[in-house]
C-alpha positions as CSV (number, residue, x, y, z in Angstrom):
1,A,0.0,0.0,0.0
2,L,2.9,2.3,0.8
3,M,4.5,1.7,-2.5
4,G,1.2,2.3,-4.4
5,T,0.7,5.6,-2.5
6,G,4.3,6.6,-3.5
7,M,3.7,5.8,-7.1
8,V,0.5,7.8,-7.3
9,S,2.2,10.7,-5.7
10,I,5.1,10.6,-8.2
11,L,2.6,10.3,-11.1
12,T,0.6,13.3,-9.9
13,T,3.7,15.4,-9.5
14,S,5.0,14.4,-12.9
15,Q,1.6,15.2,-14.5
16,Q,1.6,18.7,-12.9
17,S,5.1,19.3,-14.0
18,I,4.4,18.4,-17.6
19,S,1.2,20.6,-17.6
20,Q,3.2,23.6,-16.3
21,E,5.9,23.0,-18.9
22,I,3.2,23.1,-21.7
23,T,1.6,26.3,-20.4
24,S,5.0,27.9,-20.1
25,A,5.8,27.0,-23.8
26,K,2.4,28.4,-24.9
27,T,3.2,31.7,-23.1
28,Y,6.6,31.8,-24.7
29,M,5.2,31.3,-28.2
30,A,2.5,34.0,-27.6
31,A,5.2,36.5,-26.5
32,R,7.2,35.7,-29.7
33,S,4.1,36.1,-31.8
34,C,3.6,39.6,-30.3
35,L,7.2,40.5,-30.9
36,Q,6.8,39.5,-34.6
37,W,3.6,41.6,-34.8
38,G,5.5,44.5,-33.3
39,M,8.3,44.1,-35.8
40,Y,5.8,44.2,-38.6
41,Q,4.1,47.3,-37.2
42,S,7.4,49.0,-36.7
43,I,8.4,48.5,-40.3
44,F,5.1,48.8,-42.2
45,D,2.8,51.0,-40.1
46,T,3.2,54.7,-40.6
47,D,2.9,55.6,-36.9
48,P,2.7,52.5,-34.5
49,W,4.1,54.6,-31.7
50,S,0.9,56.6,-31.2
51,N,-1.2,53.6,-30.3
52,D,-2.0,52.4,-26.8
53,P,-0.3,49.2,-25.7
54,Y,-1.4,46.4,-28.0
55,V,-3.4,43.5,-26.6
56,L,-3.7,40.2,-28.5
57,N,-6.0,37.4,-27.4
58,F,-5.3,34.0,-29.0
59,N,-8.5,32.1,-29.7
60,N,-7.3,29.1,-31.6
61,A,-7.5,25.6,-30.0
62,G,-3.8,25.4,-29.1
63,L,-3.5,28.7,-27.3
64,I,-6.9,29.3,-25.6
65,N,-6.5,31.4,-22.4
66,T,-3.1,32.8,-23.7
67,R,-2.8,36.4,-24.5
68,C,-0.3,39.3,-24.9
69,I,-1.4,41.8,-22.3
70,N,1.0,44.5,-23.2
71,T,3.2,45.3,-26.2
72,R,5.0,48.6,-26.2
73,F,7.2,50.4,-28.7
74,E,10.2,52.7,-28.3
75,V,12.6,54.3,-30.8
76,V,16.2,54.8,-29.8
77,T,18.6,56.8,-31.9
78,N,22.3,56.1,-31.3
79,D,25.2,57.5,-33.4
80,G,22.7,58.3,-36.2
81,L,21.3,54.8,-36.3
82,R,17.6,54.2,-35.5
83,F,16.7,51.2,-33.4
84,F,13.3,49.9,-32.4
85,N,12.7,48.5,-29.0
86,I,9.6,46.3,-28.5
87,T,8.7,44.9,-25.1
88,T,5.8,42.5,-24.7
89,T,4.3,40.5,-21.8
90,A,2.2,37.4,-22.4
91,N,0.4,35.2,-20.0
92,Y,-1.6,32.0,-19.7
93,G,-4.6,31.8,-17.4
94,A,-5.3,33.8,-14.3
95,A,-2.9,34.7,-11.6
96,A,-4.7,32.5,-9.1
97,D,-4.5,29.5,-11.5
98,P,-1.9,26.9,-10.4
99,E,-0.8,26.7,-14.1
100,F,-0.4,30.4,-14.5
101,S,2.5,31.4,-16.6
102,Q,3.8,34.8,-17.7
103,R,6.7,35.8,-20.0
104,T,8.1,39.2,-20.7
105,M,10.3,39.5,-23.8
106,R,12.2,42.4,-25.3
107,L,13.6,42.9,-28.8
108,Q,15.8,45.5,-30.2
109,F,16.3,45.7,-34.0
110,Q,17.1,48.0,-36.8
111,N,15.1,47.8,-40.1
């Protein structure tokens, strides 16, 4: 009985760990998607800097409950070169959820 209880405990812990790893990966991919969106806006939009922080909700089957809650733009000029800074924060689920995951990513590039 003790061995059976130990095995169930290990299985439960393993399942929770795998589930948290999946939600972390979803959040990472959502943040990357918003960075790519930000790059597109920086290059092709005439004035992306005047917009409020961008929010993107993913509604497809793989990323339900995942969203970018904040994507911000900044322009930096250094030695005559113009760089774009994009910072985005993505999360999965609600803060009270045991599988809650949040990622913040920053990208600097020159087009």
